[in-house]
C-alpha positions in Angstrom: 0.0 0.0 0.0 1.5 3.4 -1.0 2.6 5.5 1.9 4.6 8.7 2.3 5.5 7.8 5.9 8.9 6.6 7.2 10.0 3.0 6.7 8.3 0.5 8.9 10.0 -0.4 12.2 11.3 -3.9 12.6 8.6 -6.5 13.5 8.7 -7.7 17.1 8.0 -11.3 15.9 10.4 -13.8 17.6 12.5 -16.2 15.4 11.1 -19.5 14.2 10.8 -22.1 16.9 11.5 -19.8 19.8 7.9 -20.0 21.1 8.2 -23.8 21.7 11.6 -23.4 23.3 10.3 -20.6 25.5 7.4 -22.9 26.7 9.9 -25.7 27.5 12.3 -23.5 29.4 9.6 -21.7 31.2 8.1 -25.0 32.4 11.6 -26.2 33.5 12.1 -23.0 35.4 8.8 -23.4 37.2 9.8 -26.8 38.4 13.2 -25.7 39.7 11.7 -22.6 41.4 9.1 -24.7 43.2 11.8 -27.0 44.5 14.1 -24.3 45.8 11.4 -22.1 47.3 9.9 -25.1 49.2 13.3 -25.8 50.7 13.7 -22.2 51.9 10.3 -21.3 53.2 8.3 -24.4 53.5 5.4 -22.8 55.3 4.9 -20.2 52.6 5.7 -22.2 49.5 2.3 -22.0 47.8 2.4 -18.2 48.0 6.0 -17.3 47.3 6.7 -20.1 44.8 4.2 -18.7 42.3 5.2 -15.0 42.6 8.9 -15.9 42.0 7.9 -18.0 39.0 5.6 -15.2 37.7 8.4 -12.6 38.0 10.9 -14.9 36.2 8.4 -15.6 33.5 7.7 -11.9 33.0 11.4 -11.2 32.9 11.8 -13.8 30.2 8.9 -12.4 28.1 10.3 -8.9 28.2 13.6 -10.3 27.0 11.7 -12.1 24.2 9.7 -9.2 22.8 10.6 -6.0 24.4 14.4 -5.9 24.6 15.3 -8.4 21.9 18.0 -10.1 24.1 18.7 -13.9 24.0 16.4 -16.1 26.1 19.1 -17.5 28.4 18.6 -18.8 31.9 21.9 -19.4 33.6 23.6 -19.2 37.0 21.6 -16.0 37.9 18.6 -18.2 38.3 19.4 -19.3 41.8 20.1 -15.8 42.9 16.6 -14.7 41.8 15.0 -17.5 43.7 16.9 -16.5 46.9 15.4 -12.9 46.8 14.7 -11.5 50.2 11.2 -12.3 51.5 10.4 -8.6 52.1 11.3 -7.7 48.5 9.0 -10.5 47.3 6.2 -9.1 49.4 6.8 -5.6 48.0 6.7 -6.9 44.4 3.7 -9.0 45.2 1.9 -6.0 46.5 2.7 -3.9 43.4 1.6 -6.7 41.1 -1.7 -7.2 43.1 -2.3 -3.4 42.9 -1.7 -3.4 39.2 -4.0 -6.4 38.6 -6.7 -4.9 40.8 -6.5 -1.6 38.9 -6.8 -3.3 35.5 -10.5 -3.5 35.5 -10.9 0.2 35.9 -8.3 0.9 33.2 -10.1 -1.5 30.8 -13.5 0.1 31.4 -12.1 3.6 31.1 -10.3 2.8 27.9 -13.3 1.1 26.4 -15.5 4.1 27.3 -12.9 6.5 25.7 -12.6 4.5 22.5 -16.3 4.1 22.1 -17.1 7.8 22.9 -18.0 10.2 20.1 -15.3 12.7 19.3 -16.0 15.4 16.7 -12.6 14.8 15.1 -12.9 11.1 14.9 -16.3 9.5 14.3 -15.3 5.9 14.5 -16.7 3.8 17.3 -14.1 1.1 18.1 -15.3 -2.2 19.5 -13.6 -3.7 22.5 -15.2 -6.8 24.1 -16.6 -6.3 27.6 -13.3 -6.9 29.3 -13.9 -6.8 33.1 -15.1 -10.4 33.2 -12.1 -11.4 31.1 -9.7 -9.7 33.5 -11.3 -11.4 36.5 -11.1 -14.8 34.8 -7.5 -14.3 33.8 -6.4 -13.1 37.2 -8.1 -16.0 38.9 -6.4 -18.4 36.6 -3.0 -16.8 37.3 -3.5 -16.9 41.0 -4.0 -20.6 40.9 -0.3 -20.9 40.9 0.3 -24.6 40.1 -2.5 -24.7 37.5 -1.4 -21.7 35.6 0.6 -22.3 32.4 3.1 -19.7 31.1 0.7 -18.7 28.3 -2.1 -18.1 30.9 0.2 -15.9 32.9 1.2 -14.0 29.8 -2.4 -13.5 28.8 -3.2 -12.1 32.3 -0.3 -9.7 32.1 -1.4 -8.6 28.6 -4.9 -7.9 29.9 -3.5 -5.9 32.8 -1.4 -3.7 30.5 -4.4 -1.6 29.3 -2.8 1.7 30.1 0.4 1.0 28.2 -0.5 0.4 24.5 3.0 -0.6 23.2 3.6 -2.9 26.2 0.1 -4.4 25.7 0.8 -4.9 21.9 4.2 -6.6 22.7 2.7 -9.0 25.2 -0.3 -9.9 23.0 2.1 -10.3 20.0 4.2 -12.7 22.1 1.2 -14.7 23.0 0.1 -14.9 19.4 3.6 -16.1 18.5 3.4 -18.8 21.1 -0.2 -19.7 20.1 -0.7 -18.7 16.4 -4.3 -20.0 16.5 -5.4 -17.7 19.3 -8.2 -15.5 17.9 -8.3 -13.4 21.0 -4.6 -12.6 20.8 -5.0 -11.7 17.1 -7.9 -9.4 17.9 -6.0 -7.6 20.7 -2.9 -7.2 18.5 -5.1 -5.4 16.1 -6.8 -3.4 18.8 -3.5 -2.1 20.3 -1.8 -1.6 16.9 -4.8 0.6 16.0 -4.7 2.4 19.3 -0.9 3.2 18.8 -1.6 4.5 15.3 -4.1 7.1 16.8 -1.4 8.6 19.1 -0.6 12.2 18.2 2.5 12.9 16.2 3.4 9.4 15.2 5.3 9.3 11.9 4.7 5.5 11.7 0.9 5.8 12.1 0.3 4.2 8.7 2.5 1.3 9.5 0.7 0.6 12.7 -2.7 0.9 11.0 -1.6 -1.7 8.4 -0.4 -3.9 11.3 -3.9 -3.5 12.8 -5.6 -4.4 9.5 -3.5 -7.6 9.1 -4.2 -8.7 12.7 -7.9 -8.1 12.4 -7.9 -10.1 9.2 -6.2 -12.9 11.0 -8.7 -12.7 13.9 -11.5 -13.1 11.4 -9.8 -16.1 9.7 -9.5 -17.8 13.1 -13.0 -16.8 14.2 -15.3 -16.0 11.3 -18.2 -15.0 13.7 -16.2 -12.2 15.4 -18.3 -9.1 14.7 -15.9 -7.3 17.1 -13.0 -7.9 14.8 -15.0 -7.2 11.6 -16.1 -3.8 13.0 -12.6 -2.8 14.0 -11.2 -4.0 10.8 -13.6 -1.7 9.0 -12.5 1.2 11.3 -8.8 0.6 10.6 -9.4 0.5 6.8 -11.4 3.7 7.1 -8.7 5.5 9.1 -6.1 4.5 6.4 -8.4 5.6 3.6 -8.9 8.9 5.3 -5.1 9.4 5.6 -4.5 8.4 1.9 -7.2 10.8 0.7 -5.6 13.6 2.7 -2.3 12.7 1.0 -3.9 12.9 -2.4 -4.2 9.2 -3.2 -8.0 9.2 -3.7 -8.2 6.0 -5.9 -6.5 3.8 -3.2 -8.5 5.5 -0.5 -11.8 4.7 -2.2 -10.8 1.1 -2.6 -10.2 0.9 1.2 -13.5 2.7 2.0 -15.3 0.1 -0.1 -13.5 -2.7 1.7 -14.5 -1.1 5.0 -18.1 -1.1 4.0 -17.9 -4.8 3.2 -16.5 -5.5 6.7 -19.3 -3.5 8.4 -21.9 -5.4 6.3 -20.3 -8.7 7.4 -20.5 -7.6 11.0 -24.2 -6.7 10.6 -24.9 -10.1 8.9 -23.5 -11.8 12.0 -25.1 -9.5 14.5 -27.9 -7.5 12.9 -28.3 -5.3 16.1 -24.7 -4.2 16.1 -25.3 -0.4 16.1 -21.6 0.3 16.1 -21.1 -1.2 12.7 -24.1 0.7 11.2 -22.8 3.9 12.7 -19.2 3.4 11.6 -20.4 2.5 8.1 -22.3 5.8 7.9 -19.1 7.6 9.0 -17.0 5.9 6.4 -19.5 6.8 3.6 -19.6 10.4 4.9 -15.8 10.7 4.8 -15.7 9.3 1.2 -18.4 11.8 0.2 -16.5 14.7 1.7 -13.4 13.6 -0.2 -15.3 13.5 -3.5 -17.0 16.8 -3.0 -13.6 18.4 -2.6 -12.6 17.2 -6.1 -16.0 18.4 -7.4 -17.5 15.0 -8.0 -20.8 16.2 -6.5 -23.2 13.5 -8.0 -21.1 10.7 -6.5 -20.7 12.5 -3.2 -24.5 13.1 -2.9 -25.1 9.4 -3.5 -22.7 8.5 -0.7 -24.2 11.1 1.6 -27.6 9.6 1.1 -26.2 6.1 1.8 -24.6 7.5 4.9 -27.9 8.8 6.1 -29.4 5.3 5.7 -26.7 3.8 7.8 -27.1 6.5 10.5 -30.9 5.8 10.4 -30.1 2.1 10.9 -28.0 2.8 13.9 -30.8 4.9 15.5 -33.3 2.2 14.7 -31.2 -0.3 16.6 -30.2 2.1 19.4 -32.7 5.0 19.6 -30.5 6.9 22.2 -27.4 6.9 20.0 -26.9 10.6 20.0 -23.7 10.3 18.0 -25.6 8.9 15.0 -28.2 11.7 15.1 -25.3 14.3 15.4 -23.2 12.9 12.5 -26.3 12.5 10.4 -26.9 16.2 10.9 -23.3 16.9 9.9 -23.6 14.8 6.7 -26.8 16.7 5.7 -25.2 20.0 6.5 -22.1 19.2 4.4 -24.3 18.2 1.5 -26.3 21.4 1.8 -23.2 23.5 1.8 -21.8 21.8 -1.3 -25.1 22.5 -3.1 -25.2 26.1 -2.0 -21.7 26.6 -3.5 -23.1 25.5 -6.9 -26.2 27.8 -6.4 -28.8 25.0 -5.8 -30.2 27.0 -2.9 -33.7 25.4 -2.7 -32.2 21.9 -2.3 -29.5 23.2 0.1 -32.1 24.9 2.3 -34.2 21.7 2.5 -31.1 19.8 3.6 -30.2 22.4 6.2 -33.6 22.1 7.7 -33.3 18.3 7.8 -29.9 18.8 9.4 -31.5 20.9 12.1 -34.0 18.2 12.8 -31.2 15.7 13.3 -29.3 18.1 15.6 -32.5 18.6 17.6 -32.9 14.8 18.0 -29.3 14.6 19.3 -29.9 17.4 21.8 -33.1 15.7 23.0 -31.1 12.5 23.7 -28.1 14.4 25.2 -29.0 18.0 26.1 -25.4 18.9 27.3 -23.8 17.9 24.0 -22.2 21.3 23.1 -20.8 20.0 19.8 -24.3 19.6 18.5 -25.3 23.2 19.4 -22.1 24.5 17.9 -22.5 22.7 14.6 -26.2 23.6 14.4 -25.4 27.2 15.0 -22.7 27.0 12.2 -25.3 25.5 9.9 -27.8 28.4 10.6 -25.1 30.9 9.9 -24.2 29.2 6.6 -27.9 29.3 5.6 -28.1 33.0 6.6 -25.1 33.8 4.4 -26.6 31.9 1.5 -29.9 33.7 1.5 -28.4 37.2 1.9 -29.4 40.3 3.8 -33.0 39.8 4.9 -35.3 39.6 7.9 -35.2 35.8 7.5 -31.4 35.8 7.6 -31.5 37.9 10.7 -33.9 35.4 12.3 -31.4 32.5 11.5 -28.6 34.5 13.2 -30.7 35.1 16.3 -31.5 31.3 16.5 -27.7 30.6 16.2 -27.0 33.1 19.0 -29.8 31.6 21.2 -28.4 28.0 20.6 -24.9 28.9 21.8 -25.6 31.2 24.8 -26.5 28.3 27.2 -23.1 26.7 26.5 -21.1 30.0 26.7 -20.1 29.6 30.3 -19.6 25.8 30.3 -17.7 25.5 27.0 -16.4 29.0 26.0 -13.7 27.4 23.7 -16.5 26.1 21.5 -19.3 28.5 22.0 -17.5 31.9 22.1 -16.4 32.1 18.4 -19.8 31.1 17.0 -21.4 33.7 19.3 -18.9 36.3 17.9 -20.0 35.4 14.4 -23.7 35.5 15.2 -23.3 39.0 16.8 -21.3 40.2 13.9 -24.0 39.2 11.5 -26.5 40.9 13.8 -24.3 44.0 13.6 -23.7 44.1 17.4 -20.0 44.7 16.9 -19.2 45.4 20.6 -20.7 42.1 21.6 -18.9 40.3 18.7 -15.5 41.7 19.9 -16.3 40.7 23.5 -16.9 37.1 22.4 -13.8 37.1 20.2 -11.8 37.9 23.3 -13.6 35.2 25.2 -12.8 32.8 22.5 -9.1 33.8 22.5 -8.8 33.5 26.3 -10.5 30.1 26.2 -8.1 28.8 23.5 -10.8 28.4 20.8 -9.9 31.3 18.5 -9.0 30.4 14.9 -5.8 31.7 13.3 -5.4 35.1 11.8 -6.0 34.0 8.2 -9.4 32.5 9.2 -10.4 35.7 11.0 -9.5 37.8 8.0 -11.5 35.6 5.5 -14.5 34.4 7.5 -17.7 35.7 5.8 -19.5 36.0 9.1 -17.0 38.7 10.2 -17.1 40.7 6.9 -18.7 43.8 8.3 -16.9 43.6 11.7 -13.5 43.7 9.8 -14.3 47.2 8.6 -14.4 48.5 12.2 -11.4 50.0 14.1 -12.2 47.7 17.0 -11.5 44.6 14.9 -8.2 46.0 13.7 -7.2 46.7 17.3 -8.2 43.2 18.3 -6.0 41.7 15.6 -3.1 43.9 16.8 -3.4 42.9 20.4 -3.9 39.3 19.6 -1.4 38.6 16.8 0.8 41.7 16.9 1.7 44.0 13.9 
């Protein structure tokens, strides 16, 4: 797949045969540890024996996938087993604390990944993991019964807050057990999470790793709607990046593949609202990319398909405010594209439909400031399109009234739109006040935007605006 990013980093896969050797040596190490610990502290053997074994196993795994050093167990082995009892207790306490905190980390991460963010519309599926953590930890604490792979799985589940460590551990487990569908899924999940970190030059490489792992997970478990949904998300993210880089043909191919994955997920689980919603988002992204290259007929077809997918998501889950919100965004984007080619009647009809979807989203989640902000922007766009009239003024007043309730709670979002609304209403003092509020809250656009925004056209003619630019940007 073409990419303008840096060369891919080396794969952390261990060399051929190393997994089997690791299993054999880890098993031997456990036997030797049990013998030595029982001879030192007979009364506490069941407790201390496992923790020493666990720490040695973890050290071996880190050597395997994290540090890329040879897997050698030598004379140092006996020294590790003679560690001071107080040190063992300290380490045990730290590990217990880490494992106990894992459920909270898992739930918080899942909530964050599933939450709607205006910049990223994908809803990434992560299986309900709290029960999995409880099960894994219980298995690990049954010291004599726990195999090295069980212990590795538990440590991987407990590494939720450290994506690269989690990926390395799940990749090690997949290397030891190539048929493990759960390990393949989590390799994809963490590769995708790493790719979303800000400022990564290797983001495309990690996305492609995620795509490959999800594909493997589906090959191992063809009924995994979780893997199919996330596979679609990873394809969509890569398509978006390629479109931004100018490779629209390859991007469109990936968007179409993503749609197939979402359709597969819905065939397996017809009530999977995440797949319907993400499919709508992918179609919306593709439509926006085509509108930018002036292929409006194809873009409109895709926007209409996106609306159908958002409607499906709301039918399955009527309180899915993200679907109502992004459906409104898709309608508003289509309306703006039509207004730019002077099809004002159709554009106005779509703006009104967008307002209905935004109203639905606010009924579901009244404190969703992003909805009010985008609805206000839509009203201002419509006011600009219809020109100077009493009706346009009414639209600006509605935009103002939408944003005022959020002004104190979210000034970084509300203040700039309020400045635009007041400027269109020719209340220039109020407009400048809200521009300053926007600046102070960190939500002010750059100078170029301020000097070209049509909403501020009349405000720019005033001395107050010129003074504001000088005090804000200098010069």
